[in-house]
C-alpha positions in Angstrom: -33.2 -37.8 -3.7 -29.6 -38.7 -4.8 -27.0 -36.0 -5.1 -24.1 -37.3 -7.2 -20.7 -36.0 -6.2 -19.0 -34.0 -8.9 -15.8 -35.2 -10.4 -12.7 -32.9 -10.2 -13.1 -32.5 -14.0 -16.6 -31.0 -13.5 -15.6 -28.3 -11.0 -14.4 -25.8 -13.5 -11.3 -25.0 -11.6 -8.8 -22.5 -13.0 -5.1 -23.2 -13.1 -2.4 -21.1 -11.3 -2.0 -18.9 -14.3 -5.7 -18.3 -14.5 -5.7 -17.5 -10.8 -2.9 -14.9 -11.4 -5.0 -13.2 -14.1 -8.4 -13.4 -12.3 -9.9 -10.4 -10.5 -9.0 -10.7 -6.9 -11.1 -10.1 -3.8 -9.8 -6.8 -2.3 -8.6 -8.7 0.9 -5.1 -9.3 2.2 -4.1 -11.7 4.9 -1.3 -10.9 7.3 0.1 -13.8 9.3 1.7 -12.4 12.4 4.2 -15.0 13.8 2.3 -18.2 13.0 4.3 -21.2 14.1 2.3 -24.1 12.6 3.3 -25.0 9.0 0.0 -26.8 8.6 -1.9 -23.7 9.6 0.1 -21.6 7.1 -0.7 -24.1 4.4 -4.4 -24.1 5.3 -4.5 -20.3 5.1 -3.0 -20.5 1.6 -5.6 -23.0 0.5 -8.5 -20.9 1.8 -7.0 -17.8 0.2 -6.9 -19.6 -3.1 -10.6 -20.7 -2.7 -11.7 -17.1 -2.4 -9.3 -15.3 -4.8 -7.5 -13.4 -2.0 -5.2 -10.8 -3.3 -2.1 -11.5 -1.2 -0.7 -13.1 2.0 2.0 -11.5 4.0 4.1 -13.9 6.1 5.6 -12.1 9.0 8.1 -12.8 11.8 8.5 -16.5 12.6 5.9 -17.5 10.0 7.6 -20.0 7.7 7.7 -19.4 3.9 7.2 -21.8 1.0 8.5 -24.0 -0.2 8.3 -26.4 2.7 6.8 -29.9 2.7 4.6 -29.3 5.7 3.1 -26.1 4.2 2.6 -27.9 0.9 0.9 -30.8 2.7 -2.1 -28.6 3.5 -1.7 -25.9 0.8 -2.1 -28.5 -2.0 -0.3 -26.2 -4.5 -2.0 -22.9 -3.4 1.4 -21.4 -2.7 1.9 -21.4 -6.5 -1.3 -19.5 -7.1 -1.7 -17.0 -4.2 0.7 -14.1 -4.2 2.7 -13.9 -1.0 5.6 -11.9 0.5 7.7 -12.4 3.5 8.4 -9.5 5.9 10.3 -9.7 9.1 8.3 -7.0 10.9 4.4 -7.0 10.9 4.3 -3.3 11.8 6.3 -2.4 8.6 3.7 -4.3 6.5 0.8 -2.5 8.3 2.4 0.9 7.8 3.0 0.2 4.1 -0.6 -0.9 3.5 -2.0 2.0 5.4 -0.2 4.4 3.0 -2.0 2.6 0.2 -5.4 3.2 1.9 -5.9 -0.4 3.1 -8.1 -0.8 6.2 -6.3 -3.0 8.7 -8.3 -5.2 11.1 -6.7 -7.5 13.6 -8.7 -10.6 14.4 -8.5 -10.7 18.2 -10.4 -10.7 21.5 -9.9 -7.1 22.6 -11.6 -4.3 24.4 -13.9 -2.4 22.0 -13.6 -5.1 19.3 -16.4 -5.3 16.7 -18.2 -8.6 16.5 -17.7 -10.2 13.1 -21.4 -10.2 12.3 -21.5 -6.4 13.0 -18.4 -5.5 10.9 -19.5 -3.5 7.8 -17.5 -3.3 4.6 -17.5 -0.3 2.3 -17.5 -0.4 -1.5 -14.1 0.3 -3.1 -12.3 -0.3 0.2 -9.4 -2.8 0.4 -9.1 -4.7 3.7 -6.3 -6.6 5.4 -6.9 -9.0 8.3 -4.2 -9.8 10.8 -4.1 -13.3 12.2 -1.9 -13.9 15.2 0.2 -16.5 16.9 -1.6 -19.7 18.0 -1.1 -19.1 21.7 -0.2 -15.4 22.1 -2.5 -14.0 19.4 -1.8 -10.8 17.5 1.0 -8.7 19.0 -0.4 -5.8 21.2 1.6 -3.3 19.1 0.0 -4.7 16.0 -3.5 -4.4 17.5 -2.7 -0.8 18.5 -1.6 0.0 14.9 -4.7 -1.5 13.4 -7.7 0.5 12.2 -10.1 -1.9 14.1 -10.3 -5.2 15.8 -12.7 -7.9 14.7 -13.8 -10.6 17.1 -15.4 -13.9 16.2 -18.3 -14.5 18.6 -17.8 -17.8 20.6 -20.3 -19.3 23.0 -18.5 -22.4 24.3 -16.0 -22.9 27.1 -12.7 -22.5 25.2 -13.0 -19.0 23.7 -10.4 -19.9 21.1 -10.3 -21.3 17.6 -7.5 -22.7 15.5 -5.9 -19.9 13.4 -6.8 -21.6 10.1 -10.4 -22.0 11.2 -10.6 -18.4 12.4 -9.1 -17.2 9.2 -11.5 -19.3 7.1 -14.5 -17.9 9.1 -13.4 -14.3 8.7 -12.5 -14.7 5.0 -15.9 -16.2 4.2 -17.7 -13.5 6.1 -15.8 -10.6 4.5 -15.9 -12.2 1.0 -19.7 -12.4 1.3 -20.0 -8.8 2.4 -17.5 -7.5 -0.1 -19.2 -9.3 -3.0 -22.7 -8.3 -1.9 
């Protein structure tokens, strides 16, 4: 059997204006001190793919426009809504007042394994992704409503932040849309 690859013109993609008007997945991404511009761009691209509501860029996390973000974002910085905040805790407090459930993605005591994390209808979620080496700040973990951990079975017990973000977004997208 032959499976012909689709041409870009056959994919039915929406343009940035169509993205802005589309109903969003009730999921927000908070990037807590991400240092790699390529990781930031990759998160934007994944957020675009799954109609994520918004990205918060916090602390040392760079903001568009930047050529190294654009290199991996491939224009997703034009479609996905984003905002810069110096302090991640300020963003968390603001979102909590709006009823958003905040989950840090981290290896922590009493974390919930991603496959066991349950979503609720009509609930908006925010996931916090942390620094490539140091992870999510402890004070941010403490302020979160829960901690989600991606199960890992190899020797490294760490994933690239853009890979981790993609895994969690896909899982939550499937659960929210179910």
